[in-house]
Structures are given as C-alpha cells and as structure tokens.
KEMI-578305 format. One record per residue: residue number from 1; residue in three letters; x, y, z of N, C-alpha, C in turn. Coordinates in pm, whole numbers, padded with zeros to 5 digits, always signed. Layout:
<rec><pos>NUM</pos><code>ALA</code><n_c1>X</n_c1><n_c2>Y</n_c2><n_c3>Z</n_c3><ca_c1>X</ca_c1><ca_c2>Y</ca_c2><ca_c3>Z</ca_c3><c_c1>X</c_c1><c_c2>Y</c_c2><c_c3>Z</c_c3></rec>
...
//
This chain:
<rec><pos>1</pos><code>MET</code><n_c1>-01383</n_c1><n_c2>-01331</n_c2><n_c3>-00351</n_c3><ca_c1>-01262</ca_c1><ca_c2>-01316</ca_c2><ca_c3>-00429</ca_c3><c_c1>-01138</c_c1><c_c2>-01319</c_c2><c_c3>-00339</c_c3></rec>
<rec><pos>2</pos><code>SER</code><n_c1>-01147</n_c1><n_c2>-01259</n_c2><n_c3>-00220</n_c3><ca_c1>-01030</ca_c1><ca_c2>-01257</ca_c2><ca_c3>-00133</ca_c3><c_c1>-00991</c_c1><c_c2>-01397</c_c2><c_c3>-00087</c_c3></rec>
<rec><pos>3</pos><code>ALA</code><n_c1>-01087</n_c1><n_c2>-01489</n_c2><n_c3>-00078</n_c3><ca_c1>-01054</ca_c1><ca_c2>-01627</ca_c2><ca_c3>-00040</ca_c3><c_c1>-00968</c_c1><c_c2>-01692</c_c2><c_c3>-00147</c_c3></rec>
<rec><pos>4</pos><code>LEU</code><n_c1>-00997</n_c1><n_c2>-01668</n_c2><n_c3>-00273</n_c3><ca_c1>-00918</ca_c1><ca_c2>-01723</ca_c2><ca_c3>-00383</ca_c3><c_c1>-00776</c_c1><c_c2>-01666</c_c2><c_c3>-00379</c_c3></rec>
<rec><pos>5</pos><code>VAL</code><n_c1>-00763</n_c1><n_c2>-01538</n_c2><n_c3>-00361</n_c3><ca_c1>-00632</ca_c1><ca_c2>-01474</ca_c2><ca_c3>-00353</ca_c3><c_c1>-00554</c_c1><c_c2>-01531</c_c2><c_c3>-00235</c_c3></rec>
<rec><pos>6</pos><code>ASP</code><n_c1>-00621</n_c1><n_c2>-01553</n_c2><n_c3>-00123</n_c3><ca_c1>-00559</ca_c1><ca_c2>-01611</ca_c2><ca_c3>-00006</ca_c3><c_c1>-00508</c_c1><c_c2>-01753</c_c2><c_c3>-00034</c_c3></rec>
<rec><pos>7</pos><code>GLN</code><n_c1>-00581</n_c1><n_c2>-01830</n_c2><n_c3>-00114</n_c3><ca_c1>-00539</ca_c1><ca_c2>-01965</ca_c2><ca_c3>-00150</ca_c3><c_c1>-00408</c_c1><c_c2>-01964</c_c2><c_c3>-00228</c_c3></rec>
<rec><pos>8</pos><code>PHE</code><n_c1>-00382</n_c1><n_c2>-01857</n_c2><n_c3>-00300</n_c3><ca_c1>-00257</ca_c1><ca_c2>-01846</ca_c2><ca_c3>-00376</ca_c3><c_c1>-00141</c_c1><c_c2>-01796</c_c2><c_c3>-00291</c_c3></rec>
<rec><pos>9</pos><code>GLY</code><n_c1>-00167</n_c1><n_c2>-01773</n_c2><n_c3>-00163</n_c3><ca_c1>-00061</ca_c1><ca_c2>-01734</ca_c2><ca_c3>-00070</ca_c3><c_c1>-00044</c_c1><c_c2>-01585</c_c2><c_c3>-00050</c_c3></rec>
<rec><pos>10</pos><code>PHE</code><n_c1>-00140</n_c1><n_c2>-01508</n_c2><n_c3>-00095</n_c3><ca_c1>-00133</ca_c1><ca_c2>-01363</ca_c2><ca_c3>-00077</ca_c3><c_c1>-00229</c_c1><c_c2>-01322</c_c2><c_c3>+00034</c_c3></rec>
<rec><pos>11</pos><code>ASP</code><n_c1>-00202</n_c1><n_c2>-01208</n_c2><n_c3>+00095</n_c3><ca_c1>-00289</ca_c1><ca_c2>-01154</ca_c2><ca_c3>+00199</ca_c3><c_c1>-00368</c_c1><c_c2>-01038</c_c2><c_c3>+00140</c_c3></rec>
<rec><pos>12</pos><code>PRO</code><n_c1>-00493</n_c1><n_c2>-01061</n_c2><n_c3>+00101</n_c3><ca_c1>-00572</ca_c1><ca_c2>-00951</ca_c2><ca_c3>+00045</ca_c3><c_c1>-00596</c_c1><c_c2>-00842</c_c2><c_c3>+00149</c_c3></rec>
<rec><pos>13</pos><code>VAL</code><n_c1>-00587</n_c1><n_c2>-00717</n_c2><n_c3>+00104</n_c3><ca_c1>-00609</ca_c1><ca_c2>-00603</ca_c2><ca_c3>+00193</ca_c3><c_c1>-00704</c_c1><c_c2>-00507</c_c2><c_c3>+00123</c_c3></rec>
<rec><pos>14</pos><code>ASP</code><n_c1>-00808</n_c1><n_c2>-00470</n_c2><n_c3>+00191</n_c3><ca_c1>-00900</ca_c1><ca_c2>-00368</ca_c2><ca_c3>+00140</ca_c3><c_c1>-00835</c_c1><c_c2>-00233</c_c2><c_c3>+00170</c_c3></rec>
<rec><pos>15</pos><code>ALA</code><n_c1>-00791</n_c1><n_c2>-00165</n_c2><n_c3>+00065</n_c3><ca_c1>-00720</ca_c1><ca_c2>-00038</ca_c2><ca_c3>+00082</ca_c3><c_c1>-00815</c_c1><c_c2>+00081</c_c2><c_c3>+00090</c_c3></rec>
<rec><pos>16</pos><code>GLY</code><n_c1>-00945</n_c1><n_c2>+00055</n_c2><n_c3>+00095</n_c3><ca_c1>-01042</ca_c1><ca_c2>+00163</ca_c2><ca_c3>+00111</ca_c3><c_c1>-01110</c_c1><c_c2>+00201</c_c2><c_c3>-00018</c_c3></rec>
<rec><pos>17</pos><code>ALA</code><n_c1>-01176</n_c1><n_c2>+00312</n_c2><n_c3>-00012</n_c3><ca_c1>-01254</ca_c1><ca_c2>+00362</ca_c2><ca_c3>-00127</ca_c3><c_c1>-01163</c_c1><c_c2>+00419</c_c2><c_c3>-00235</c_c3></rec>
<rec><pos>18</pos><code>LEU</code><n_c1>-01218</n_c1><n_c2>+00432</n_c2><n_c3>-00353</n_c3><ca_c1>-01144</ca_c1><ca_c2>+00490</ca_c2><ca_c3>-00464</ca_c3><c_c1>-01091</c_c1><c_c2>+00629</c_c2><c_c3>-00429</c_c3></rec>
<rec><pos>19</pos><code>ALA</code><n_c1>-01166</n_c1><n_c2>+00702</n_c2><n_c3>-00351</n_c3><ca_c1>-01123</ca_c1><ca_c2>+00836</ca_c2><ca_c3>-00311</ca_c3><c_c1>-00994</c_c1><c_c2>+00834</c_c2><c_c3>-00229</c_c3></rec>
<rec><pos>20</pos><code>ASP</code><n_c1>-00962</n_c1><n_c2>+00718</n_c2><n_c3>-00170</n_c3><ca_c1>-00840</ca_c1><ca_c2>+00704</ca_c2><ca_c3>-00091</ca_c3><c_c1>-00725</c_c1><c_c2>+00639</c_c2><c_c3>-00169</c_c3></rec>
<rec><pos>21</pos><code>SER</code><n_c1>-00743</n_c1><n_c2>+00620</n_c2><n_c3>-00298</n_c3><ca_c1>-00640</ca_c1><ca_c2>+00551</ca_c2><ca_c3>-00378</ca_c3><c_c1>-00508</c_c1><c_c2>+00627</c_c2><c_c3>-00384</c_c3></rec>
<rec><pos>22</pos><code>TRP</code><n_c1>-00508</n_c1><n_c2>+00754</n_c2><n_c3>-00353</n_c3><ca_c1>-00384</ca_c1><ca_c2>+00831</ca_c2><ca_c3>-00349</ca_c3><c_c1>-00287</c_c1><c_c2>+00773</c_c2><c_c3>-00245</c_c3></rec>
<rec><pos>23</pos><code>ARG</code><n_c1>-00336</n_c1><n_c2>+00697</n_c2><n_c3>-00149</n_c3><ca_c1>-00252</ca_c1><ca_c2>+00642</ca_c2><ca_c3>-00041</ca_c3><c_c1>-00149</c_c1><c_c2>+00542</c_c2><c_c3>-00091</c_c3></rec>
<rec><pos>24</pos><code>PHE</code><n_c1>-00170</n_c1><n_c2>+00484</n_c2><n_c3>-00210</n_c3><ca_c1>-00070</ca_c1><ca_c2>+00390</ca_c2><ca_c3>-00263</ca_c3><c_c1>-00016</c_c1><c_c2>+00433</c_c2><c_c3>-00397</c_c3></rec>
<rec><pos>25</pos><code>GLU</code><n_c1>-00021</n_c1><n_c2>+00563</n_c2><n_c3>-00425</n_c3><ca_c1>+00039</ca_c1><ca_c2>+00617</ca_c2><ca_c3>-00547</ca_c3><c_c1>+00191</c_c1><c_c2>+00629</c_c2><c_c3>-00531</c_c3></rec>
<rec><pos>26</pos><code>ARG</code><n_c1>+00258</n_c1><n_c2>+00666</n_c2><n_c3>-00642</n_c3><ca_c1>+00402</ca_c1><ca_c2>+00689</ca_c2><ca_c3>-00641</ca_c3><c_c1>+00437</c_c1><c_c2>+00792</c_c2><c_c3>-00533</c_c3></rec>
<rec><pos>27</pos><code>ALA</code><n_c1>+00547</n_c1><n_c2>+00769</n_c2><n_c3>-00467</n_c3><ca_c1>+00601</ca_c1><ca_c2>+00858</ca_c2><ca_c3>-00364</ca_c3><c_c1>+00521</c_c1><c_c2>+00854</c_c2><c_c3>-00234</c_c3></rec>
<rec><pos>28</pos><code>LYS</code><n_c1>+00446</n_c1><n_c2>+00747</n_c2><n_c3>-00213</n_c3><ca_c1>+00377</ca_c1><ca_c2>+00726</ca_c2><ca_c3>-00086</ca_c3><c_c1>+00440</c_c1><c_c2>+00606</c_c2><c_c3>-00016</c_c3></rec>
<rec><pos>29</pos><code>PRO</code><n_c1>+00420</n_c1><n_c2>+00589</n_c2><n_c3>+00114</n_c3><ca_c1>+00493</ca_c1><ca_c2>+00488</ca_c2><ca_c3>+00192</ca_c3><c_c1>+00481</c_c1><c_c2>+00343</c_c2><c_c3>+00144</c_c3></rec>
<rec><pos>30</pos><code>VAL</code><n_c1>+00376</n_c1><n_c2>+00306</n_c2><n_c3>+00072</n_c3><ca_c1>+00361</ca_c1><ca_c2>+00164</ca_c2><ca_c3>+00034</ca_c3><c_c1>+00384</c_c1><c_c2>+00139</c_c2><c_c3>-00115</c_c3></rec>
<rec><pos>31</pos><code>TYR</code><n_c1>+00421</n_c1><n_c2>+00241</n_c2><n_c3>-00190</n_c3><ca_c1>+00435</ca_c1><ca_c2>+00227</ca_c2><ca_c3>-00336</ca_c3><c_c1>+00550</c_c1><c_c2>+00133</c_c2><c_c3>-00372</c_c3></rec>
<rec><pos>32</pos><code>CYS</code><n_c1>+00516</n_c1><n_c2>+00025</n_c2><n_c3>-00441</n_c3><ca_c1>+00613</ca_c1><ca_c2>-00072</ca_c2><ca_c3>-00495</ca_c3><c_c1>+00707</c_c1><c_c2>-00129</c_c2><c_c3>-00389</c_c3></rec>
<rec><pos>33</pos><code>ILE</code><n_c1>+00658</n_c1><n_c2>-00148</n_c2><n_c3>-00269</n_c3><ca_c1>+00739</ca_c1><ca_c2>-00205</ca_c2><ca_c3>-00162</ca_c3><c_c1>+00671</c_c1><c_c2>-00333</c_c2><c_c3>-00114</c_c3></rec>
<rec><pos>34</pos><code>ALA</code><n_c1>+00746</n_c1><n_c2>-00441</n_c2><n_c3>-00108</n_c3><ca_c1>+00691</ca_c1><ca_c2>-00567</ca_c2><ca_c3>-00059</ca_c3><c_c1>+00671</c_c1><c_c2>-00558</c_c2><c_c3>+00091</c_c3></rec>
<rec><pos>35</pos><code>LEU</code><n_c1>+00547</n_c1><n_c2>-00565</n_c2><n_c3>+00134</n_c3><ca_c1>+00513</ca_c1><ca_c2>-00555</ca_c2><ca_c3>+00275</ca_c3><c_c1>+00419</c_c1><c_c2>-00669</c_c2><c_c3>+00313</c_c3></rec>
<rec><pos>36</pos><code>ASP</code><n_c1>+00421</n_c1><n_c2>-00706</n_c2><n_c3>+00439</n_c3><ca_c1>+00320</ca_c1><ca_c2>-00800</ca_c2><ca_c3>+00486</ca_c3><c_c1>+00193</c_c1><c_c2>-00720</c_c2><c_c3>+00514</c_c3></rec>
<rec><pos>37</pos><code>ARG</code><n_c1>+00088</n_c1><n_c2>-00790</n_c2><n_c3>+00550</n_c3><ca_c1>-00042</ca_c1><ca_c2>-00726</ca_c2><ca_c3>+00571</ca_c3><c_c1>-00034</c_c1><c_c2>-00613</c_c2><c_c3>+00673</c_c3></rec>
<rec><pos>38</pos><code>ALA</code><n_c1>+00030</n_c1><n_c2>-00639</n_c2><n_c3>+00786</n_c3><ca_c1>+00041</ca_c1><ca_c2>-00538</ca_c2><ca_c3>+00891</ca_c3><c_c1>+00119</c_c1><c_c2>-00416</c_c2><c_c3>+00842</c_c3></rec>
<rec><pos>39</pos><code>GLY</code><n_c1>+00229</n_c1><n_c2>-00440</n_c2><n_c3>+00771</n_c3><ca_c1>+00309</ca_c1><ca_c2>-00329</ca_c2><ca_c3>+00718</ca_c3><c_c1>+00234</c_c1><c_c2>-00246</c_c2><c_c3>+00616</c_c3></rec>
<rec><pos>40</pos><code>LEU</code><n_c1>+00156</n_c1><n_c2>-00313</n_c2><n_c3>+00532</n_c3><ca_c1>+00076</ca_c1><ca_c2>-00242</ca_c2><ca_c3>+00433</ca_c3><c_c1>-00029</c_c1><c_c2>-00154</c_c2><c_c3>+00500</c_c3></rec>
<rec><pos>41</pos><code>LEU</code><n_c1>-00100</n_c1><n_c2>-00210</n_c2><n_c3>+00596</n_c3><ca_c1>-00201</ca_c1><ca_c2>-00132</ca_c2><ca_c3>+00667</ca_c3><c_c1>-00138</c_c1><c_c2>-00013</c_c2><c_c3>+00740</c_c3></rec>
<rec><pos>42</pos><code>GLU</code><n_c1>-00022</n_c1><n_c2>-00035</n_c2><n_c3>+00800</n_c3><ca_c1>+00048</ca_c1><ca_c2>+00073</ca_c2><ca_c3>+00870</ca_c3><c_c1>+00091</c_c1><c_c2>+00182</c_c2><c_c3>+00771</c_c3></rec>
<rec><pos>43</pos><code>GLY</code><n_c1>+00146</n_c1><n_c2>+00142</n_c2><n_c3>+00657</n_c3><ca_c1>+00188</ca_c1><ca_c2>+00239</ca_c2><ca_c3>+00557</ca_c3><c_c1>+00073</c_c1><c_c2>+00317</c_c2><c_c3>+00498</c_c3></rec>
<rec><pos>44</pos><code>LEU</code><n_c1>-00038</n_c1><n_c2>+00250</n_c2><n_c3>+00471</n_c3><ca_c1>-00156</ca_c1><ca_c2>+00320</ca_c2><ca_c3>+00419</ca_c3><c_c1>-00205</c_c1><c_c2>+00423</c_c2><c_c3>+00519</c_c3></rec>
<rec><pos>45</pos><code>ALA</code><n_c1>-00206</n_c1><n_c2>+00387</n_c2><n_c3>+00647</n_c3><ca_c1>-00251</ca_c1><ca_c2>+00480</ca_c2><ca_c3>+00751</ca_c3><c_c1>-00154</c_c1><c_c2>+00597</c_c2><c_c3>+00767</c_c3></rec>
<rec><pos>46</pos><code>ALA</code><n_c1>-00026</n_c1><n_c2>+00574</n_c2><n_c3>+00742</n_c3><ca_c1>+00076</ca_c1><ca_c2>+00679</ca_c2><ca_c3>+00760</ca_c3><c_c1>+00083</c_c1><c_c2>+00776</c_c2><c_c3>+00642</c_c3></rec>
<rec><pos>47</pos><code>ALA</code><n_c1>+00028</n_c1><n_c2>+00738</n_c2><n_c3>+00528</n_c3><ca_c1>+00036</ca_c1><ca_c2>+00823</ca_c2><ca_c3>+00409</ca_c3><c_c1>-00031</c_c1><c_c2>+00958</c_c2><c_c3>+00435</c_c3></rec>
<rec><pos>48</pos><code>GLN</code><n_c1>+00035</n_c1><n_c2>+01062</n_c2><n_c3>+00387</n_c3><ca_c1>-00019</ca_c1><ca_c2>+01197</ca_c2><ca_c3>+00396</ca_c3><c_c1>-00034</c_c1><c_c2>+01250</c_c2><c_c3>+00254</c_c3></rec>
<rec><pos>49</pos><code>ARG</code><n_c1>-00149</n_c1><n_c2>+01300</n_c2><n_c3>+00223</n_c3><ca_c1>-00181</ca_c1><ca_c2>+01340</ca_c2><ca_c3>+00085</ca_c3><c_c1>-00079</c_c1><c_c2>+01437</c_c2><c_c3>+00025</c_c3></rec>
<rec><pos>50</pos><code>GLU</code><n_c1>-00037</n_c1><n_c2>+01535</n_c2><n_c3>+00099</n_c3><ca_c1>+00052</ca_c1><ca_c2>+01639</ca_c2><ca_c3>+00045</ca_c3><c_c1>+00200</c_c1><c_c2>+01610</c_c2><c_c3>+00068</c_c3></rec>
<rec><pos>51</pos><code>VAL</code><n_c1>+00233</n_c1><n_c2>+01495</n_c2><n_c3>+00127</n_c3><ca_c1>+00372</ca_c1><ca_c2>+01462</ca_c2><ca_c3>+00157</ca_c3><c_c1>+00417</c_c1><c_c2>+01349</c_c2><c_c3>+00066</c_c3></rec>
<rec><pos>52</pos><code>GLU</code><n_c1>+00527</n_c1><n_c2>+01373</n_c2><n_c3>-00007</n_c3><ca_c1>+00583</ca_c1><ca_c2>+01269</ca_c2><ca_c3>-00094</ca_c3><c_c1>+00718</c_c1><c_c2>+01224</c_c2><c_c3>-00039</c_c3></rec>
<rec><pos>53</pos><code>LEU</code><n_c1>+00747</n_c1><n_c2>+01095</n_c2><n_c3>-00054</n_c3><ca_c1>+00878</ca_c1><ca_c2>+01044</ca_c2><ca_c3>-00019</ca_c3><c_c1>+00979</c_c1><c_c2>+01093</c_c2><c_c3>-00122</c_c3></rec>
<rec><pos>54</pos><code>PRO</code><n_c1>+01107</n_c1><n_c2>+01097</n_c2><n_c3>-00089</n_c3><ca_c1>+01208</ca_c1><ca_c2>+01139</ca_c2><ca_c3>-00185</ca_c3><c_c1>+01203</c_c1><c_c2>+01053</c_c2><c_c3>-00312</c_c3></rec>
<rec><pos>55</pos><code>HIS</code><n_c1>+01224</n_c1><n_c2>+01115</n_c2><n_c3>-00426</n_c3><ca_c1>+01217</ca_c1><ca_c2>+01046</ca_c2><ca_c3>-00554</ca_c3><c_c1>+01306</c_c1><c_c2>+00922</c_c2><c_c3>-00555</c_c3></rec>
<rec><pos>56</pos><code>GLY</code><n_c1>+01248</n_c1><n_c2>+00807</n_c2><n_c3>-00593</n_c3><ca_c1>+01323</ca_c1><ca_c2>+00683</ca_c2><ca_c3>-00603</ca_c3><c_c1>+01337</c_c1><c_c2>+00605</c_c2><c_c3>-00475</c_c3></rec>
<rec><pos>57</pos><code>SER</code><n_c1>+01296</n_c1><n_c2>+00660</n_c2><n_c3>-00362</n_c3><ca_c1>+01314</ca_c1><ca_c2>+00590</ca_c2><ca_c3>-00235</ca_c3><c_c1>+01233</c_c1><c_c2>+00462</c_c2><c_c3>-00229</c_c3></rec>
<rec><pos>58</pos><code>TRP</code><n_c1>+01132</n_c1><n_c2>+00449</n_c2><n_c3>-00311</n_c3><ca_c1>+01049</ca_c1><ca_c2>+00328</ca_c2><ca_c3>-00312</ca_c3><c_c1>+01115</c_c1><c_c2>+00214</c_c2><c_c3>-00388</c_c3></rec>
<rec><pos>59</pos><code>ARG</code><n_c1>+01230</n_c1><n_c2>+00236</n_c2><n_c3>-00447</n_c3><ca_c1>+01297</ca_c1><ca_c2>+00132</ca_c2><ca_c3>-00527</ca_c3><c_c1>+01384</c_c1><c_c2>+00039</c_c2><c_c3>-00443</c_c3></rec>
<rec><pos>60</pos><code>HIS</code><n_c1>+01392</n_c1><n_c2>+00059</n_c2><n_c3>-00314</n_c3><ca_c1>+01481</ca_c1><ca_c2>-00022</ca_c2><ca_c3>-00227</ca_c3><c_c1>+01428</c_c1><c_c2>-00160</c_c2><c_c3>-00211</c_c3></rec>
//
C-alpha cells in the first residue's frame, strides 16, 4: 500500500502502533501541520503524552 501512496507523491510514514496514536492527536507537535517525512518523524519522537501545545498553535 505504501508504494501506491508513494506513486501519488506522498511519503508514507509508519507512525507506530495504535497505542502510540496519541502522538498525532490535537495539541501535539505534528497535528495538522504539513511536514516532510523527516519533520514528521522528528515531531512524533518529540511528542510527550502529558504535554500539549498552546491551543490553536497547530493552525499556523
């Protein structure tokens, strides 16, 4: 499936197990932000479960 997504010009990223899905929820570093593959992986790694970004900061 990732090969098909790649053909459309996107960089598929395995964001981990369902238990780690909190890493891309609202108020986390990668929520609704256009990032390249490296930026997405960096943001997912930087996410902290109990730390939220300021409300609305993901809208930039």
